[in-house]
N, CA and C of each residue as an Amber inpcrd file, in Angstrom:
protein
   654
  -7.3360000  16.1160000 -15.9540000  -6.9220000  17.4940000 -15.6650000
  -7.8030000  18.1260000 -14.5880000  -9.0670000  17.6910000 -14.5120000
  -9.9640000  18.2650000 -13.5170000  -9.4590000  17.9500000 -12.1170000
  -9.0580000  16.6800000 -11.8820000  -8.5630000  16.3050000 -10.5660000
  -7.2970000  17.0690000 -10.2210000  -6.4060000  17.2320000 -11.2030000
  -5.1660000  17.9470000 -10.9510000  -5.4360000  19.3930000 -10.5630000
  -6.3470000  20.0410000 -11.2770000  -6.6820000  21.4260000 -10.9630000
  -7.3360000  21.5270000  -9.5920000  -8.2050000  20.5550000  -9.2980000
  -8.8610000  20.5370000  -7.9940000  -7.8370000  20.4160000  -6.8770000
  -6.8920000  19.4990000  -7.0390000  -5.8890000  19.3040000  -5.9920000
  -4.9470000  20.4900000  -5.8830000  -4.6800000  21.1380000  -6.9970000
  -3.8260000  22.3110000  -6.9450000  -4.4770000  23.4050000  -6.0970000
  -5.7770000  23.6290000  -6.3370000  -6.5180000  24.6190000  -5.5490000
  -6.6260000  24.1810000  -4.0940000  -7.0000000  22.9090000  -3.8870000
  -7.1490000  22.3930000  -2.5330000  -5.8280000  22.4520000  -1.7810000
  -4.7580000  22.1680000  -2.4900000  -3.4470000  22.1940000  -1.8620000
  -3.0760000  23.5770000  -1.3570000  -3.3860000  24.5930000  -2.1520000
  -3.0680000  25.9620000  -1.7230000  -3.8720000  26.3270000  -0.4860000
  -5.1140000  25.8270000  -0.4270000  -5.9680000  26.1500000   0.7160000
  -5.5290000  25.4100000   1.9760000  -5.0340000  24.1980000   1.8130000
  -4.7130000  23.3630000   2.9630000  -3.2220000  23.2570000   3.2450000
  -2.4160000  23.9000000   2.4370000  -0.9850000  23.8160000   2.6660000
  -0.3900000  22.4830000   2.2720000  -0.9970000  21.7910000   1.3070000
  -0.4630000  20.5170000   0.8560000   0.8480000  20.7330000   0.0930000
   1.6680000  19.6840000  -0.0150000   2.8940000  19.7970000  -0.8090000
   2.5750000  20.1630000  -2.2560000   3.4920000  20.8940000  -2.8910000
   3.2790000  21.2890000  -4.2850000   3.1420000  20.0900000  -5.2050000
   3.7750000  18.9710000  -4.8140000   3.7490000  17.7750000  -5.6550000
   2.5020000  16.9240000  -5.4450000   1.6050000  17.3110000  -4.5610000
   0.4350000  16.4880000  -4.2250000  -0.3560000  16.1140000  -5.4700000
  -0.6870000  14.8390000  -5.5610000  -1.5350000  14.2940000  -6.6330000
  -0.9160000  14.3860000  -8.0110000   0.4080000  14.4180000  -8.0790000
   1.0800000  14.5080000  -9.3850000   0.6830000  13.3630000 -10.3100000
   0.5030000  12.1760000  -9.7340000   0.2070000  10.9960000 -10.5540000
  -1.1700000  10.4110000 -10.2730000  -2.0100000  11.1570000  -9.5390000
  -3.2940000  10.6140000  -9.1210000  -4.1660000  10.1990000 -10.2970000
  -4.3040000  11.0540000 -11.2870000  -5.1680000  10.7280000 -12.4200000
  -4.6890000   9.4900000 -13.1550000  -3.3850000   9.4090000 -13.3750000
  -2.8350000   8.2570000 -14.0980000  -3.0050000   6.9760000 -13.2960000
  -2.7750000   7.0520000 -11.9810000  -2.9350000   5.8720000 -11.1280000
  -4.3890000   5.4280000 -11.1150000  -5.3140000   6.3800000 -10.9590000
  -6.7360000   6.0460000 -10.9660000  -7.1430000   5.3540000 -12.2670000
  -6.7560000   5.9300000 -13.3790000  -7.1280000   5.3690000 -14.6820000
  -6.5580000   3.9660000 -14.8450000  -5.3020000   3.7990000 -14.4430000
  -4.6220000   2.5120000 -14.5900000  -5.2880000   1.4400000 -13.7250000
  -5.5080000   1.7380000 -12.4470000  -6.0460000   0.7290000 -11.5370000
  -7.5390000   0.5210000 -11.7750000  -8.2560000   1.5680000 -12.1840000
  -9.6670000   1.3960000 -12.5520000  -9.7950000   0.3750000 -13.6810000
  -8.9050000   0.4410000 -14.6580000  -8.9500000  -0.5200000 -15.7700000
  -8.7100000  -1.9400000 -15.2640000  -7.7900000  -2.0830000 -14.3310000
  -7.4920000  -3.4110000 -13.7820000  -8.7140000  -3.9830000 -13.0700000
  -9.3690000  -3.1660000 -12.2490000 -10.4900000  -3.6490000 -11.4430000
 -11.8210000  -3.6010000 -12.1870000 -11.8800000  -2.8590000 -13.2830000
 -13.1280000  -2.7650000 -14.0170000 -14.1880000  -1.9750000 -13.2880000
 -13.7690000  -1.1060000 -12.3890000 -14.6950000  -0.2560000 -11.6420000
 -13.9280000   0.9630000 -11.1420000 -14.6430000   2.0140000 -10.8360000
 -13.9980000   3.2280000 -10.3410000 -13.7460000   3.1170000  -8.8470000
 -12.6490000   3.6900000  -8.4220000 -12.2880000   3.6430000  -7.0120000
 -13.1230000   4.6210000  -6.2040000 -13.3390000   4.2550000  -4.9570000
 -13.7940000   5.2230000  -3.9700000 -12.5400000   5.8720000  -3.3980000
 -12.5620000   7.1780000  -3.2210000 -11.3720000   7.8790000  -2.7610000
 -11.4410000   8.1570000  -1.2610000 -10.4230000   7.6970000  -0.5550000
 -10.2800000   8.0440000   0.8520000  -9.2570000   9.1730000   0.9130000
  -9.7520000  10.4020000   0.8540000  -8.8770000  11.5630000   0.7610000
  -8.2430000  11.8900000   2.1100000  -6.9790000  12.2200000   2.0720000
  -6.2790000  12.6500000   3.2770000  -6.6010000  14.1140000   3.5390000
  -7.2100000  14.3880000   4.6660000  -7.6370000  15.7580000   4.9650000
  -6.4840000  16.6460000   5.4120000  -5.4940000  16.0260000   6.0140000
  -4.3660000  16.8180000   6.5100000  -3.0780000  16.0680000   6.2250000
  -2.1310000  16.7470000   5.5900000  -0.8300000  16.1480000   5.2790000
   0.2210000  16.8010000   6.1630000   0.7890000  16.0590000   7.1090000
   1.6940000  16.6610000   8.0840000   3.1220000  16.8530000   7.5980000
   3.4070000  16.4190000   6.3660000   4.8010000  16.4730000   5.9040000
   4.8430000  16.7730000   4.4160000   5.8740000  16.2560000   3.7400000
   6.0770000  16.6190000   2.3370000   5.3910000  15.6830000   1.3510000
   4.5460000  14.7840000   1.8370000   3.7830000  13.9250000   0.9260000
   2.3100000  13.9380000   1.3260000   1.4650000  13.7650000   0.3340000
   0.0150000  13.7350000   0.5420000  -0.4680000  12.3620000   0.0820000
  -0.9540000  11.5490000   1.0250000  -1.3160000  10.1730000   0.7180000
  -2.8310000  10.0070000   0.6710000  -3.3440000   9.7010000  -0.5070000
  -4.7340000   9.3030000  -0.6610000  -4.7830000   7.7910000  -0.8520000
  -5.9220000   7.2030000  -0.5450000  -6.1210000   5.7780000  -0.7570000
  -7.2550000   5.5620000  -1.7460000  -7.0180000   4.7210000  -2.7300000
  -8.0560000   4.3100000  -3.6720000  -8.6410000   3.0090000  -3.1490000
  -9.9470000   2.9780000  -2.9720000 -10.6170000   1.8230000  -2.3840000
 -11.4730000   1.1300000  -3.4360000 -11.1820000  -0.1490000  -3.6530000
 -11.9670000  -0.9690000  -4.5710000 -12.7020000  -2.0260000  -3.7470000
 -14.0040000  -1.8670000  -3.5660000 -14.7680000  -2.8170000  -2.7400000
 -14.9220000  -4.1570000  -3.4490000 -15.3440000  -5.1840000  -2.7160000
 -15.5570000  -6.5100000  -3.3330000 -16.5730000  -6.4290000  -4.4750000
 -16.3850000  -7.2990000  -5.4400000 -17.3520000  -7.4010000  -6.5390000
 -17.5000000  -8.8720000  -6.9190000 -18.1170000  -9.1470000  -8.0390000
 -18.3600000 -10.5380000  -8.4240000 -17.0710000 -11.2690000  -8.7950000
 -16.0170000 -10.5180000  -9.0890000 -14.7510000 -11.1450000  -9.4790000
 -13.7850000 -11.2830000  -8.3150000 -13.8850000 -10.3850000  -7.3310000
 -12.9100000 -10.3770000  -6.2440000 -13.6230000 -10.2390000  -4.9000000
 -13.4000000 -11.2200000  -4.0470000 -14.0830000 -11.2630000  -2.7570000
 -13.2210000 -10.6320000  -1.6600000 -12.8150000  -9.4050000  -1.8850000
 -12.0030000  -8.6870000  -0.8960000 -11.9950000  -7.2080000  -1.2470000
 -11.7060000  -6.3910000  -0.2490000 -11.4450000  -4.9680000  -0.4780000
  -9.9830000  -4.8190000  -0.9080000  -9.7300000  -3.8480000  -1.7780000
  -8.3460000  -3.5920000  -2.1580000  -8.0670000  -2.1000000  -2.0590000
  -6.9770000  -1.7550000  -1.3900000  -6.5570000  -0.3690000  -1.2310000
  -5.2610000  -0.1320000  -1.9890000  -5.2100000   0.9680000  -2.7040000
  -4.0160000   1.3530000  -3.4630000  -3.6490000   2.7820000  -3.0640000
  -2.4060000   3.0030000  -2.7010000  -1.9850000   4.3570000  -2.3400000
  -1.7830000   5.2260000  -3.5720000  -1.9270000   6.5160000  -3.3770000
  -1.5320000   7.5090000  -4.3730000  -0.8370000   8.6350000  -3.6160000
   0.4000000   8.9020000  -3.9680000   1.1590000   9.9440000  -3.2920000
   2.5970000   9.5510000  -3.0230000   2.8380000   8.2520000  -2.8220000
   4.2200000   7.7980000  -2.6290000   5.0660000   8.1640000  -3.8500000
   4.4730000   8.0210000  -5.0230000   5.2040000   8.2490000  -6.2710000
   5.3540000   9.7230000  -6.6310000   4.7870000  10.6190000  -5.8330000
   4.9240000  12.0430000  -6.1420000   6.3630000  12.5250000  -5.9600000
   7.1290000  11.8080000  -5.1350000   8.5190000  12.1640000  -4.8910000
   9.4140000  10.9600000  -5.1480000  10.6430000  11.2190000  -5.5890000
  11.6160000  10.1450000  -5.7580000  12.0840000   9.6680000  -4.3890000
  12.4480000   8.3880000  -4.3040000  12.9820000   7.8490000  -3.0630000
  14.4910000   8.0320000  -3.0270000  15.0210000   8.1810000  -1.8380000
  16.4560000   8.3970000  -1.6590000  17.2530000   7.2260000  -2.2110000
  18.2870000   7.5490000  -2.9920000  19.1730000   6.5270000  -3.5210000
  18.6220000   5.7560000  -4.6970000  17.4680000   6.1590000  -5.2240000
  16.8370000   5.4750000  -6.3530000  16.7510000   6.4360000  -7.5230000
  16.8820000   5.9160000  -8.7350000  16.7980000   6.7560000  -9.9340000
  15.5150000   7.5790000  -9.9200000  15.6060000   8.8130000 -10.3670000
  14.4780000   9.7420000 -10.3300000  13.2200000   9.1650000 -10.9710000
  13.3960000   8.3710000 -12.0220000  12.2180000   7.8930000 -12.7450000
  11.5880000   6.6520000 -12.1090000  12.2260000   6.0560000 -11.1020000
  11.6820000   4.8590000 -10.4570000  10.8750000   5.2660000  -9.2250000
   9.5760000   5.0170000  -9.2670000   8.6930000   5.4010000  -8.1730000
   7.8980000   4.1820000  -7.6860000   7.1310000   4.3800000  -6.6230000
   6.4660000   3.2560000  -5.9760000   5.1000000   3.6610000  -5.4300000
   4.1550000   2.7260000  -5.4310000   2.9200000   2.8310000  -4.6700000
   2.6920000   1.4910000  -3.9860000   1.9060000   1.5030000  -2.9190000
   1.6610000   0.3100000  -2.1160000   0.2020000  -0.1200000  -2.1970000
  -0.0480000  -1.3940000  -1.9500000  -1.4080000  -1.9200000  -1.9720000
  -1.6460000  -2.8030000  -0.7490000  -2.9100000  -2.9780000  -0.4240000
  -3.2940000  -3.8390000   0.7010000  -4.6610000  -4.4450000   0.4220000
  -4.8130000  -5.7250000   0.7850000  -6.0990000  -6.4180000   0.6410000
  -6.7000000  -6.6670000   2.0120000  -7.9880000  -6.3890000   2.1470000
  -8.7100000  -6.6030000   3.3950000  -9.9020000  -7.5210000   3.1380000
 -10.2890000  -8.3250000   4.1240000 -11.4140000  -9.2510000   3.9320000
 -12.6920000  -8.5310000   3.5190000 -13.5580000  -9.2640000   2.8400000
 -14.7860000  -8.6800000   2.2960000 -15.6740000  -8.0850000   3.3820000
 -15.6240000  -8.6410000   4.5960000 -16.4950000  -8.1550000   5.6660000
 -15.9460000  -6.9170000   6.3670000 -14.7700000  -6.4420000   5.9640000
 -14.1670000  -5.2700000   6.6240000 -15.0430000  -4.0420000   6.4190000
 -15.2480000  -3.2880000   7.4780000 -16.1270000  -2.1140000   7.4090000
 -15.2990000  -0.8720000   7.0680000 -15.1130000  -0.6460000   5.7910000
 -14.3570000   0.5100000   5.3400000 -15.3170000   1.6870000   5.2040000
 -15.4550000   2.4030000   6.2980000 -16.3800000   3.5290000   6.3670000
 -15.9840000   4.3770000   7.5610000 -16.4470000   5.6240000   7.6200000
 -16.1530000   6.4460000   8.8050000 -16.5820000   5.7720000  10.1050000
 -17.7210000   5.0810000  10.0600000 -18.1820000   4.3850000  11.2580000
 -17.2590000   3.2180000  11.6060000 -16.9140000   2.4420000  10.5900000
 -16.0260000   1.3130000  10.8230000 -14.6730000   1.7420000  11.3550000
 -14.1500000   2.8530000  10.8590000 -12.8280000   3.3180000  11.2590000
 -12.7850000   3.8310000  12.6960000 -13.9450000   3.9800000  13.3250000
 -13.9520000   4.3420000  14.7380000 -13.4920000   3.1750000  15.6050000
 -13.5220000   1.9770000  15.0330000 -13.0180000   0.7860000  15.7220000
 -11.5140000   0.6990000  15.4690000 -10.6700000   0.8160000  16.4960000
  -9.2180000   0.8160000  16.2890000  -8.7030000  -0.4130000  15.5390000
  -9.3170000  -1.5650000  15.7580000  -8.8630000  -2.7800000  15.0800000
  -9.1650000  -2.7280000  13.5800000 -10.2620000  -2.0770000  13.2190000
 -10.6130000  -1.9210000  11.8010000  -9.7090000  -0.8850000  11.1370000
  -9.4040000   0.1760000  11.8550000  -8.5780000   1.2500000  11.3060000
  -7.0960000   0.8550000  11.2260000  -6.6480000  -0.0510000  12.0760000
  -5.2200000  -0.3470000  12.2170000  -4.5170000  -0.7040000  10.9100000
  -5.0260000  -1.6220000  10.0760000  -4.3050000  -1.9140000   8.8280000
  -4.2670000  -0.7300000   7.8690000  -5.3340000   0.0790000   7.8660000
  -5.3530000   1.2650000   7.0040000  -4.3170000   2.2720000   7.4980000
  -4.2410000   2.4480000   8.8080000  -3.2210000   3.3160000   9.3850000
  -1.8270000   2.8260000   9.0230000  -1.6170000   1.5060000   9.0990000
  -0.3210000   0.9340000   8.7430000   0.0320000   1.2550000   7.2920000
  -0.9270000   1.0990000   6.3900000  -0.6620000   1.3820000   4.9770000
  -0.2360000   2.8300000   4.7810000  -0.8830000   3.7580000   5.4660000
  -0.5290000   5.1690000   5.3380000   0.8500000   5.4430000   5.9520000
   1.1660000   4.7790000   7.0590000   2.4890000   4.9480000   7.6660000
   3.5810000   4.4380000   6.7260000   3.3510000   3.2650000   6.1500000
   4.3300000   2.7040000   5.2220000   4.4870000   3.5840000   3.9800000
   3.3820000   4.1900000   3.5300000   3.4460000   5.0570000   2.3510000
   4.3480000   6.2660000   2.5990000   4.3720000   6.7390000   3.8270000
   5.2040000   7.9030000   4.1720000   6.6460000   7.5090000   4.4850000
   6.8360000   6.2690000   4.8690000   8.1030000   5.8280000   5.4500000
   9.3390000   6.1880000   4.6090000   9.3830000   5.8700000   3.3090000
  10.6180000   6.1670000   2.5690000  10.9340000   7.6470000   2.4840000
   9.9180000   8.5000000   2.4940000  10.1560000   9.9370000   2.4160000
  10.4570000  10.5290000   3.7940000   9.8110000  10.0020000   4.8210000
  10.0660000  10.4790000   6.1810000  11.4880000  10.1620000   6.6150000
  11.9390000   8.9560000   6.2790000  13.2530000   8.5020000   6.7330000
  14.3240000   8.5620000   5.6480000  13.9690000   9.1670000   4.5100000
  14.9190000   9.3550000   3.4040000  15.6310000   8.0540000   3.0450000
  14.8010000   7.0580000   2.7830000  15.2990000   5.7510000   2.3990000
  14.5190000   5.3030000   1.1640000  14.5210000   4.0310000   0.8720000
  13.7970000   3.5350000  -0.2970000  13.1890000   2.1800000   0.0100000
  12.1510000   1.8440000  -0.7220000  11.5100000   0.5400000  -0.6620000
  11.7060000  -0.1560000  -1.9910000  11.7610000  -1.4750000  -1.9550000
  11.8300000  -2.2760000  -3.1660000  11.2760000  -3.6530000  -2.8620000
  11.1080000  -4.4540000  -3.8880000  10.6300000  -5.8290000  -3.7350000
  11.4870000  -6.5730000  -2.7120000  10.8360000  -7.1950000  -1.7370000
  11.5400000  -7.9780000  -0.7420000  11.9160000  -7.2400000   0.5170000
  11.6700000  -5.9330000   0.5580000  11.9980000  -5.1710000   1.7650000
  11.0410000  -5.5390000   2.8990000  11.5650000  -5.5580000   4.1140000
  10.7530000  -5.7880000   5.3090000  10.8860000  -4.6060000   6.2450000
   9.7940000  -4.2730000   6.9160000   9.7620000  -3.1590000   7.8550000
   9.2020000  -3.6820000   9.1730000   9.9890000  -3.6690000  10.2550000
   9.4860000  -4.1390000  11.5500000   8.2810000  -3.3180000  11.9950000
   7.3250000  -3.9810000  12.6270000   6.1060000  -3.3130000  13.0660000
   6.2290000  -2.7080000  14.4490000   7.2620000  -3.0930000  15.2110000
   7.4160000  -2.5570000  16.5450000   6.3500000  -3.0940000  17.4800000
   6.0440000  -2.3290000  18.5020000   5.0800000  -2.7610000  19.5140000
   3.6610000  -2.3350000  19.1390000   3.1820000  -2.8200000  18.0080000
   1.8250000  -2.5050000  17.5710000   0.8880000  -3.6150000  18.0360000
   0.2790000  -3.4270000  19.1930000  -0.5460000  -4.4600000  19.8110000
  -1.6580000  -4.9490000  18.8850000  -2.2540000  -4.0320000  18.1280000
  -3.3780000  -4.4050000  17.2890000  -2.9550000  -5.1650000  16.0350000
  -1.6460000  -5.2730000  15.7970000  -1.1490000  -6.0680000  14.6740000
  -0.5640000  -7.3970000  15.1450000  -0.5790000  -7.6320000  16.4420000
  -0.0710000  -8.8860000  17.0010000  -0.8970000 -10.0670000  16.4710000
  -0.2170000 -11.1990000  16.1670000   1.1670000 -11.5810000  16.4600000
   2.1540000 -11.2790000  15.3360000   1.7610000 -10.4700000  14.3550000
   2.6670000 -10.1870000  13.2450000   3.7970000  -9.2650000  13.6920000
   4.9710000  -9.4550000  13.0640000   6.1760000  -8.7340000  13.5000000
   6.7180000  -7.7780000  12.4560000   6.3610000  -7.9850000  11.1910000
   6.9440000  -7.1460000  10.1390000   6.0320000  -7.1120000   8.9210000
   6.2240000  -6.0820000   8.1080000   5.5490000  -5.9800000   6.8160000
   6.5620000  -6.3200000   5.7310000   6.1880000  -7.2170000   4.8630000
   7.0260000  -7.6220000   3.7330000   6.4110000  -7.0640000   2.4600000
   7.2070000  -6.4140000   1.6350000   6.7170000  -5.8300000   0.3860000
   7.0590000  -6.7540000  -0.7780000   6.0210000  -7.2240000  -1.4430000
   6.1910000  -8.1400000  -2.5700000   5.1150000  -7.8460000  -3.6150000
   5.2850000  -8.3290000  -4.8490000   4.2340000  -8.1480000  -5.8560000
   2.9230000  -8.8000000  -5.4150000   1.8280000  -8.2580000  -5.9030000
   0.5110000  -8.7620000  -5.5530000   0.2770000 -10.1550000  -6.1230000
  -0.3330000 -11.0120000  -5.3170000  -0.8080000 -12.3180000  -5.7790000
  -2.2770000 -12.2220000  -6.1720000  -3.0490000 -11.4850000  -5.4030000
  -4.4850000 -11.3840000  -5.6410000  -4.8260000 -10.5970000  -6.9000000
  -3.9830000  -9.6150000  -7.2310000  -4.2250000  -8.7830000  -8.4260000
  -2.9450000  -8.7890000  -9.2630000  -2.6800000  -9.8900000  -9.9590000
  -1.4220000 -10.0070000 -10.6920000  -1.2330000  -8.9540000 -11.7830000
  -2.3490000  -8.3420000 -12.2390000  -2.2250000  -7.2970000 -13.2640000
  -1.3990000  -6.1110000 -12.7610000  -1.3290000  -5.9460000 -11.4310000
  -0.5870000  -4.8150000 -10.8840000   0.9170000  -5.0670000 -10.8000000
   1.3650000  -6.2170000 -11.2660000   2.8120000  -6.4490000 -11.2880000
   3.4810000  -5.6600000 -12.4130000   2.7050000  -5.2550000 -13.3920000
   3.2470000  -4.4340000 -14.4820000   3.3140000  -2.9810000 -14.0330000
   4.4250000  -2.2850000 -14.3030000   4.5360000  -0.8890000 -13.8740000
   3.6740000   0.0430000 -14.7130000   3.3770000   1.1970000 -14.1410000
   2.6550000   2.2700000 -14.8230000   3.6450000   3.3800000 -15.1350000
   3.6060000   3.8890000 -16.3460000   4.4470000   5.0240000 -16.7150000
   3.5870000   6.2790000 -16.7410000   3.9700000   7.2900000 -15.9480000
   3.2090000   8.5360000 -15.8320000   4.1670000   9.6950000 -15.6300000
   3.9850000  10.7460000 -16.4030000   4.8080000  11.9590000 -16.2540000
   6.3010000  11.6550000 -16.2820000   6.6770000  10.6960000 -17.1200000
   8.0890000  10.3780000 -17.2690000   8.6660000   9.5180000 -16.1590000
   7.8170000   9.0070000 -15.2580000   8.3070000   8.1290000 -14.1900000
   7.6400000   6.7620000 -14.3260000   8.3330000   5.7470000 -13.8260000
   7.8340000   4.3820000 -13.8560000   7.3970000   4.0070000 -12.4430000
   6.0990000   3.7600000 -12.2720000   5.5290000   3.4910000 -10.9560000
   5.2650000   1.9950000 -10.8140000   5.8880000   1.3910000  -9.8190000
   5.6600000  -0.0200000  -9.5260000   4.7520000  -0.1420000  -8.3040000
   3.9890000  -1.2220000  -8.2540000   3.0570000  -1.4640000  -7.1660000
   3.5180000  -2.6760000  -6.3680000   3.6620000  -2.5050000  -5.0530000
   4.0450000  -3.6010000  -4.1810000   2.9820000  -3.7670000  -3.0920000
   2.6290000  -5.0090000  -2.8080000   1.6170000  -5.3100000  -1.8010000
   2.2560000  -5.5040000  -0.4320000   1.4720000  -5.2380000   0.5940000
   1.9150000  -5.3860000   1.9880000   1.4780000  -6.7550000   2.5040000
   2.4580000  -7.5710000   2.8680000   2.2160000  -8.8770000   3.4870000
   2.6840000  -8.7900000   4.9360000   1.8630000  -9.2150000   5.8840000
   2.2770000  -9.2280000   7.2800000   2.8410000 -10.5980000   7.6250000
   3.9940000 -10.6230000   8.3130000   4.6600000 -11.8900000   8.5950000
   5.0110000 -12.0020000  10.0790000   5.1080000 -13.2500000  10.5350000
   5.4410000 -13.5460000  11.9250000   6.9280000 -13.3210000  12.1900000
   7.2950000 -13.3080000  13.4740000   8.6830000 -13.0910000  13.8750000
   9.6150000 -14.1510000  13.3000000   9.2390000 -15.4340000  13.3780000
  10.1210000 -16.4760000  12.8500000  10.2220000 -16.4020000  11.3290000
   9.1430000 -15.9850000  10.6680000   9.1910000 -15.7910000   9.2170000
  10.1190000 -14.6240000   8.8670000  10.0400000 -13.5870000   9.6740000
  10.9110000 -12.4150000   9.4850000  12.3760000 -12.8230000   9.6110000
  12.6940000 -13.6190000  10.6140000  14.0800000 -14.0600000  10.8150000
  14.5490000 -14.9280000   9.6510000  13.6690000 -15.8060000   9.1560000
  14.0340000 -16.6280000   8.0060000  14.2460000 -15.7670000   6.7730000
  13.4100000 -14.7610000   6.6050000  13.5470000 -13.8760000   5.4360000
  14.9040000 -13.1990000   5.4290000  15.4050000 -12.7970000   6.6070000
  16.6760000 -12.0920000   6.6920000  17.8610000 -12.9740000   6.3110000
  17.6900000 -14.2910000   6.4460000  18.7990000 -15.1930000   6.1370000
  18.5940000 -15.9830000   4.8490000  17.3350000 -16.4020000   4.5740000
  17.0760000 -17.2390000   3.3990000  15.7240000 -16.8420000   2.8010000
  15.7040000 -15.7230000   2.1320000  14.4430000 -15.1910000   1.6140000
  13.7940000 -16.1410000   0.6150000  14.5910000 -16.8060000  -0.2270000
  14.0110000 -17.7160000  -1.2240000  13.2870000 -18.8730000  -0.5550000
  13.8190000 -19.3400000   0.5830000  13.1730000 -20.4140000   1.3340000
  11.8120000 -19.9600000   1.8500000  11.7560000 -18.7410000   2.3850000
  10.4900000 -18.2160000   2.8900000   9.4650000 -18.0730000   1.7790000
   9.8760000 -17.5040000   0.6540000   8.9400000 -17.3090000  -0.4630000
   8.4280000 -18.6510000  -0.9720000   9.2860000 -19.6580000  -0.9970000
   8.8660000 -20.9910000  -1.4350000   7.8190000 -21.5670000  -0.4820000
   8.0130000 -21.3630000   0.8090000   7.0460000 -21.8460000   1.7910000
   5.7100000 -21.1210000   1.6320000   5.7620000 -19.8160000   1.3700000
   4.5310000 -19.0730000   1.1200000   3.8020000 -19.6210000  -0.1070000
   4.5670000 -19.8930000  -1.1620000   3.9720000 -20.4050000  -2.3970000
   3.3390000 -21.7770000  -2.1740000   3.9610000 -22.5860000  -1.3460000
   3.4520000 -23.9470000  -1.1050000   2.0730000 -23.9400000  -0.4650000
   1.7810000 -22.9220000   0.3460000   0.4630000 -22.8720000   0.9990000
  -0.4810000 -21.8950000   0.3030000  -0.0130000 -21.2760000  -0.7830000
  -0.8570000 -20.3400000  -1.5100000  -1.1250000 -19.0600000  -0.7620000
  -0.1300000 -18.5960000   0.0050000  -0.3090000 -17.3600000   0.7710000
  -0.4650000 -16.1620000  -0.1530000  -1.4090000 -15.2870000   0.1720000
  -1.6010000 -14.0400000  -0.5670000  -1.4320000 -12.8690000   0.4020000
  -1.6190000 -11.6690000  -0.1190000  -1.4960000 -10.4700000   0.7080000
  -2.7430000 -10.1690000   1.5250000  -3.7500000 -11.0270000   1.4970000
  -4.9780000 -10.7610000   2.2530000  -4.6620000 -10.6470000   3.7390000
  -5.0970000  -9.5520000   4.3360000  -4.8430000  -9.2620000   5.7520000
  -5.4970000 -10.3230000   6.6240000  -4.6750000 -11.0150000   7.4300000
  -5.1890000 -12.0910000   8.2720000  -4.2480000 -12.2830000   9.4570000
  -4.6400000 -11.7540000  10.6010000  -3.8130000 -11.8690000  11.7950000
  -3.9230000 -13.2430000  12.4470000  -4.8390000 -14.0640000  11.9690000
  -5.0480000 -15.3700000  12.5880000  -4.2760000 -16.4950000  11.9080000
  -3.6770000 -16.2180000  10.7730000  -3.0020000 -17.3210000  10.0660000
  -1.7780000 -17.7820000  10.8650000  -1.4990000 -19.0650000  10.8810000
  -0.3040000 -19.5650000  11.5760000   0.9490000 -19.2760000  10.7470000
   2.0740000 -19.2880000  11.4070000   3.3470000 -19.1460000  10.7090000
   3.5910000 -20.3610000   9.8160000   4.2160000 -20.1540000   8.6680000
   4.5570000 -21.2840000   7.7930000   5.6410000 -22.1470000   8.4010000
   6.2310000 -21.6910000   9.4980000   7.2810000 -22.4490000  10.1770000
   6.7460000 -23.2290000  11.3720000   5.4460000 -23.1030000  11.6280000
   4.8460000 -23.7820000  12.7870000   4.8090000 -25.2910000  12.5610000
């Protein structure tokens, strides 16, 4: 309740959406239990639209050799064409050496995946559409994400506990991880998604951010 009251006050001061942080406490409690540690909060200082996106940051520990980011805010609003009670949050894994700090974020290459996660978090509400398991979103001409061509949303491999939904305030929140895929993988996904997923499984591909990995079709 303390966080909710804080965000309510902060929202009035900053003009945040009325729905800001509706599920923040529940998401924090749920994901903290999964990781066995409390998240560091990357608070959004300015929300330019009808959603307020915060990021929960779980740094590497003795059990997991990677950073993990979980959005909070996507689930504050229902997605277009989806039942009111079905909501979504997104996740992303970054290598252990990633500099997740104000200093690190001054490097455009370090900030780029975090920026992508925030853009994707806004996408269904900005464009009045919906996301679900298996959806792909073209990356466009994002030089710093080259050679990847699209983001694929699938359940987490690195944190399988997040495949179970969270129920909060009468809504069911599912967590989908962001996987970056090559152009030829994207084309295969559009025609034979099961074939692509099988190829990913054969090499043990996870959602860990890696622009250097070769295409599974190479």
